[in-house]
N, C-alpha and C positions, 0 to 999 in steps of 0.2 A: 415449786408447788404453790405455797401461798401467795405469791407474788402474781402468779399466773391465774389464779382461780381468782384473786384482785383485780386482775386487768378483765376478767371477761364477765364478773360481775358488773363493771362497768359499765358494758356494752348495753345499746338500749333495747328492748324488747322486739322491736320491729328488726325484720330483716327482707332479703329478697322475696323470700317463699313465704313473706308475714309481712307483706309491705305496708305499714301504717302511714309515716309521715310522710317517705318520697312518694308515695302513688298518690298523696292529695296534693305534691307540687307537682306531678309529671299531668296530673287532669285540672289544671289551673291554679292551682295552689288554695290556701286558708281564704275563707272570706274575712273580710277587716271589717274593722266597725264604721269604714265609710261606705262598705259594700261592695267593695271592689276587690277584684281573686288577683293574687300575688305569687308570683312563682319566676326561678331563673331566667325562663324563657320569657314572662312578661314583663320582669323587670329591667330588662334590659333596654326596654324601648322607652323607659322614663330617662329623660334627656339627661340628668345627673345623672344616673348609674351607669349609663351610656358613654357620658365624658371622662367618667371615672376610671372605668373598663378601658376605654381609647389611650387614655393617658400612660396607665399602667400597663397595658398591652404593647401599647408603642414604646414605651420606655424599655421595655425588657425584651422586645424582638429587636430593637436595632442595636444592642448592646453585642457586640463578639465574644464569643467565648472561645479563650485560649487552652489548648492540653500542651501540658510542660512535660519532660521527662525527666528525672533524676540522673545524671550521670554516676560512674563508680567512684570518681573525684566527688562527689558532692557538689557538683554543677549544676546548674538549668539549662532547658534550651526548647526551646519550641516544637512541637512534632506536630506537621501539618498534614502527615501522611496516616495517623493513626485514623480507623476508623469512625472514632467518636468526634474527632477534629472536624471529619468529611461530614457525619449525619447534623453536627448541632452547627459547623459553620458555612455548609454548602447545600444540602439536600437531605433530610432527614428520610423522605421518602419519594415517590417518584412524580406525587402532585401536588407537594408544598414546596416552598422554599424556606431556608432555614427560619428568616424573618417570622415568616405567615406561621410556624411550626409554635416558634416560642409567642408569637402573639395570641393564637389560638388555644395554647396552654393557660395563658396567663388571664384571658378574658374567662374561660370556663371557672380558674380558679375564683374569679371577682363576684361570678354570678352564682356557681353553684357550691364553694368552698371546698372543691376538689376539680382537680384537673388528672386524667391517668391517659397514658399511652401503652399501646400492645408494645412489647419488644420481640422484633423477629429477629432471630439469631440466625448467623452466616456457620457454615458446617465448621470452623477452626474457633470457635464458642465466643466470638466477637458481635456485637452489634450489628445487624444488616439493614434495618428500617426503623423508623418509628411511627406508630400508626395511633392517630387521637382517638378515644374511645369517648361516645358521648356520656356527660357526668349523669344526665338525670336515668340514664339505662344500666348504671353501674352501681355495683355496693361493694364492699369488703367485708368479710365474715372471717370467724377464726372457728375451728372444727374443735366444738369443745371435745373430743375422745382425744384428738392429737397435737392441739392446741398449735396447729398448722393453719397461714393464713391463707384465704382464696380470694381472690376477684370474679364477680358473675357479671357479665354484660351481655347485651340482646343486641345481635347486629342486625342492620338494615332489612334484610334476608327475614329476619323473626327468628333466626337460632341464635338459642341462649351458649354461648361460650365460659367454660370454669376455667379459670387460668391461675397456677400457681403463684405466690408474690413473686418470683424472680422474673416474671416475665411481663410484670410491669410496671411502669414509670409514673410514680406517683407523690403527686406534690398537694400539699393541702394546706386549708386555713388552720386558722386556733381551734383545738379541739379540743375535747372531754375525755379521750383516751387512748389519743396517739393513732389511732390506725383511720380516723375519717372525720375532716374537717367539718366544721360548722358552718352553713350556708350565710354569708354578711343578707342574705336578704329577709333570713330569719326575724334578724336585729330589726331592719328595716322595713317591715312590711308594711306595719300600720304606715309609716313617715311614705312607702310609695304608693299605697293604696290613697292617702289624702290628697297627694299631687295629682295622683289618676283624677280623679274627684274634683280639684280644683280646676283644673285641662278641661274636664268636659263641661263644667261651669261657665268656664271662659267661651270655650265653642260653643256652648245653646246662648250665650251671652249677646255673642256678635252674630250668630245665626239668626237671632231674632231683632237684627237692628241695630246701629250704633248711635241711633240720633239721641240726644240726651232725653229724659222723663220729667214731667214737673208737673203742675195742675194748675186752672184758671180759673183762679176766685172771682167771684162776683159779690155785688154788694146789697143783691138782694136775690129770693128765691128764683127760679126759673123753672119753667114748666117741661116737662117729658119732650117736648119738640125742639123747643127752645133750645136746650141742653144736647141735644142731638146735633141740630146745625150747627153750633159754635164747635162742638168736637168736630165734626169734616171739613169745617170749614178752616181750621187751626191745623189739623193732619193734612188737608191739600198743601198748604204752606211750608210745611215744614216734612214733607217726605221726597225723596228722590233730587239725584244730583243738581238738576235743573233750577230747583228752589233753594239751593243750600245757602244765597248770599243775599236774599229776599229779603225784607225788613217786612215786621210784622206790626201791624198796628191793630191797635188794642181800645175798642172804644166801648161806650155803654158803662163805665166803670170799671172792667175787666184789668185784670193782676195778675201777671205769668210767677208763681213761685217754682223756681227750678227742686230739683230733688237730686241730687248729689250718685254719680254713678258707684257703683258697689265697689269697683275695680282701683277706684283710686282712695278707697280707706286706708289707713295708715296700719292697721291690724290685718288686713287683707295681704298687703306688702309685706310686712312684718313675718307672717304665717308662711310666705314663700320665699324668704330671705332663708328663716332658719331652718328649710325644710332643706333647701342647698347644702348648710354649714353642718345639719344634723348627716348629712348621707357622706360629707368630706373628711367628719372627722373617724366615722367606721374605716373609711378608705386610707385614713392619712395622708388625705390630698391638702396641700396648702390651697386654700381658698382663693388665694390670685389666679390659681389655676383655672378655675370654675368661674371666672370672670367676677367674682367678689372681691371688688377693689376698694371699698369703704373705710379702710384703717390701711390701705395699702401705701410705702413710699419706697422710693428707688432701693434705699438702704437695706429697711429690712425683706423687702422681694428677693433680693440675693439671699439673704441670710437665711429666708424661706426654702429656698431653692436646695441648698446645702444640706440644711434640716433635711428637707425631701428625700437625697440621696442617703445620708446617712442613716436614718430613723424609718426610713418607708421602703427603699431600692434596695438595701444593702441585706437587711434581714430576709425578703425575698430572693434575694441572690445566693446568699448562704445555703437557702435550704434546696436550691437547683443545685450547686456546689456539690452538697455532701450526696442529694440524688444521684447526680451523674456518675459520683466516685461511688457509692456502694452498687449501684443497678448495672452500669455501661461497664463498667471497667472488670479484668479477672480477678479472680483472688490475688493472683500472681502479681500481674499488673499495678493492682493499688499501693502496693509498694513503692513502685517506680514514676508513676503517671496520676497527674489529679489535673483537674481543669477548675478556670477561673473564668470568670466576667471579665471584663475591661473597663473601668467605672474612670477611666483616667479622663475620660472627653466630658462627663458630667460633673466633675469636682477640678475644673481645669479652672472657672472663674475669670476676671477677666483680665488684661493682656497684662497689666502691670503686676497681678499678683501670680500669673504662670511665669513671668520673668524675674521674677525675683524668688522663685522656688527654684526653677532652673540654675539660675546662678548659686544658690545656697548649694545646691545639690552637687553641680559642677563643684566648685570651689572645695569639697571634702570628699572628690573622687566617688562618687556614688555614679554620678552621671557622665558619658562622655559625650564630643560634642553630635555625633550623628543618633545617639540613644534621644537626644534633646531634639533632633530634628523629627526623627521617627514620629515622638510623641505630637508634633507639630504635623505631620501629614507632610512633610518637606523629604526630599532625598538629599542623601547624605554626601559629606565631602571626600569619600574614599577613605583607603586604608589608615591614615592618619587620623581621622575624625573617629575609631574608634580606641587613639589611647587615652588614658584617664591619667588627671592631674592632682597634683596636691601641692599646697605651699610648702616652701622650703623651710619655715621655722616649726614645720609639725616633724615630729620623730616617734618612732614606737617608745611604749614605755621599757621594753627590754635595753633599748640603746641610749636611753636616758640614765638607767642603771650603773651603765659602765662608764657613759660621762663623769659622772656625780662622785665615783669612788676614789679612797685615795691611792695615790701612785704605789702602786707595787701591792696594791689588794687584787680583789679578784676583776679581772678585766682589764688591771693596769699593767703596765710595762711600759717600756722604753715606747717613746713617741706619743705615748696616753696624754690627752692635755690637761693643764690643771683647771679642777674647777673653775677656777675665774674665768676661762676661757670656754665653760660650755656653752653660753649664749650663741659667742662666734662661731661653735660646731652645730649648735642647732640651726643656724640659719643656713645651712651648708657648705659649710668652707670645709 
């Protein structure tokens, strides 16, 4: 009871019926210091957030999910006929492909910090379909009397739906209480607002003309009419594409002084770069994936790509796998079935690294020839390709004990080799 009360006390005061924070997001988001309003829906229109959502959504969407079954003998085999394999590998619902579903769930996760899908059950207690829910209209709450977790959502028809925890597939970002994720947009709100202001400034700047601005200096004072005439003559010469390459002639001691464009200012450029890196940092996206190549080399890009798989994709994948196991398999199936994302293609690296890895795994008998060909999406060579090979100079530990025992001792007897001949037997004689 103490720990349950501690968990409940950490929940925010706002809920679905007393919506303080999420309602602000729903109707445009909080106003930033730049004057822009930012929420999950508007943040996705930011090019850098869109790029991060596209990268993570696409990478999760393209990864195959395999369902494995443990046999009674302790072995493993893929099960492509299980409903979970069908839903996550082919069609989660009649309107979406497996790729589209996984991509959409990940985009919801990136922009709202939570991704929800309603689980439609079949008559046999297995999942029949997965229906994504709008994260802006979905909330998770705990019944303070029973401790039961409930999900609330509003459908497109305006109808409110209340669902028990076991009917909702829920992925979440980092959380304060473990029940609902924090939206990264909350962290990035000011940064995104600043970038939106910069974008509007640039648009307004070019909308007012792109000609370089400057001043005309004269050695003596001019009256109002003379100033107006000089200004008009100068604007005629410097306006329109037809006058772009005409040479300006300055007489009467006129001197033109250029005023630099603010868009070329180093501080302005640095601000835009830092904004990109801040967003990349929150989503753990390598800078080169957002086209920031200032400090990139071929070698460190390859290393960053592997680091991206290990430190960005694998934590996301682990959450998917655990939620799949707990929500989509029955209690009895959880002892025999599990799902795994196949990250092999992401970890392949270059051809030389792959060939060295395959060679090492083949030599210790871990991979067969057909398994290696399958990892390269190549056709097998038949039944002989399923055989595993090990070097003749490797023997089991228990066999080594028999070989080195004295004649007449345990494992010894007529025909047992002398200890000096152990090396010959170890070589397969």
